[in-house]
C-alpha positions as a Python dict, from the first residue, in 0.01 Angstrom:
ca = {
    (1, 'M'): (0, 0, 0),
    (2, 'L'): (-81, -5, -389),
    (3, 'D'): (-488, -41, -263),
    (4, 'Q'): (-445, 265, -70),
    (5, 'V'): (-325, 496, -343),
    (6, 'R'): (-596, 385, -627),
    (7, 'A'): (-850, 380, -388),
    (8, 'K'): (-783, 779, -354),
    (9, 'L'): (-737, 808, -692),
    (10, 'D'): (-1046, 597, -751),
    (11, 'P'): (-1279, 864, -969),
    (12, 'A'): (-1609, 636, -902),
    (13, 'S'): (-1780, 880, -618),
    (14, 'P'): (-1582, 1242, -734),
    (15, 'E'): (-1755, 1490, -526),
    (16, 'E'): (-1909, 1773, -704),
    (17, 'P'): (-1870, 2073, -599),
    (18, 'E'): (-2196, 2287, -391),
    (19, 'S'): (-2310, 2545, -591),
    (20, 'T'): (-2260, 2863, -464),
    (21, 'L'): (-2626, 2981, -599),
    (22, 'N'): (-2891, 3169, -350),
    (23, 'K'): (-3240, 3049, -423),
    (24, 'P'): (-3432, 3255, -233),
    (25, 'V'): (-3256, 3537, -402),
    (26, 'F'): (-3206, 3450, -742),
    (27, 'F'): (-3521, 3331, -813),
    (28, 'I'): (-3680, 3702, -653),
    (29, 'S'): (-3473, 3896, -804),
    (30, 'A'): (-3544, 3670, -1120),
    (31, 'G'): (-3968, 3738, -1094),
    (32, 'L'): (-3925, 4098, -964),
    (33, 'I'): (-3715, 4119, -1370),
    (34, 'I'): (-3961, 3968, -1597),
    (35, 'A'): (-4258, 4155, -1357),
    (36, 'V'): (-4111, 4465, -1443),
    (37, 'C'): (-4008, 4362, -1767),
    (38, 'L'): (-4347, 4246, -1840),
    (39, 'Y'): (-4469, 4509, -1683),
    (40, 'G'): (-4322, 4740, -1997),
    (41, 'A'): (-4354, 4527, -2239),
    (42, 'L'): (-4723, 4497, -2209),
    (43, 'F'): (-4894, 4785, -2068),
    (44, 'S'): (-4637, 5058, -2226),
    (45, 'D'): (-4792, 5360, -2192),
    (46, 'H'): (-4895, 5348, -1818),
    (47, 'A'): (-4566, 5237, -1784),
    (48, 'S'): (-4354, 5516, -1945),
    (49, 'L'): (-4619, 5737, -1746),
    (50, 'V'): (-4540, 5549, -1423),
    (51, 'F'): (-4187, 5602, -1528),
    (52, 'S'): (-4133, 5901, -1597),
    (53, 'D'): (-4299, 6038, -1175),
    (54, 'L'): (-4064, 5783, -1070),
    (55, 'Q'): (-3814, 5932, -1244),
    (56, 'S'): (-3870, 6251, -1104),
    (57, 'W'): (-3957, 6195, -808),
    (58, 'L'): (-3649, 6055, -736),
    (59, 'L'): (-3406, 6327, -913),
    (60, 'T'): (-3578, 6585, -679),
    (61, 'N'): (-3586, 6370, -287),
    (62, 'L'): (-3281, 6179, -385),
    (63, 'G'): (-3072, 6400, -642),
    (64, 'W'): (-2797, 6464, -334),
    (65, 'L'): (-2763, 6108, -316),
    (66, 'Y'): (-2695, 6050, -662),
    (67, 'M'): (-2418, 6420, -666),
    (68, 'G'): (-2314, 6221, -368),
    (69, 'S'): (-2222, 5922, -455),
    (70, 'V'): (-2107, 5988, -830),
    (71, 'A'): (-1794, 6269, -594),
    (72, 'G'): (-1742, 5961, -413),
    (73, 'F'): (-1673, 5747, -700),
    (74, 'F'): (-1445, 5957, -837),
    (75, 'M'): (-1247, 5993, -564),
    (76, 'L'): (-1227, 5678, -545),
    (77, 'V'): (-1114, 5609, -905),
    (78, 'I'): (-834, 5895, -827),
    (79, 'Y'): (-714, 5742, -536),
    (80, 'L'): (-685, 5403, -747),
    (81, 'A'): (-548, 5545, -1044),
    (82, 'F'): (-235, 5729, -807),
    (83, 'S'): (-202, 5514, -508),
    (84, 'R'): (1, 5304, -726),
}
């Protein structure tokens, strides 16, 4: 009986926990982030123009989505604050 207990408690072969990292998602995201950072660092003048145009387009065409998201988040925060 003592041998059975020792066999169960023996740390000779501990199981390593499985990683929850989704490698394709992580490496694609990291690559895109690094690419955008390098683009901004190496071609700062052109990147400034591109990002400025992108921001203008987003605010013109998707401003309603931003306002709706802010209002929804605000209502959620108010609900959570008074729900206790």
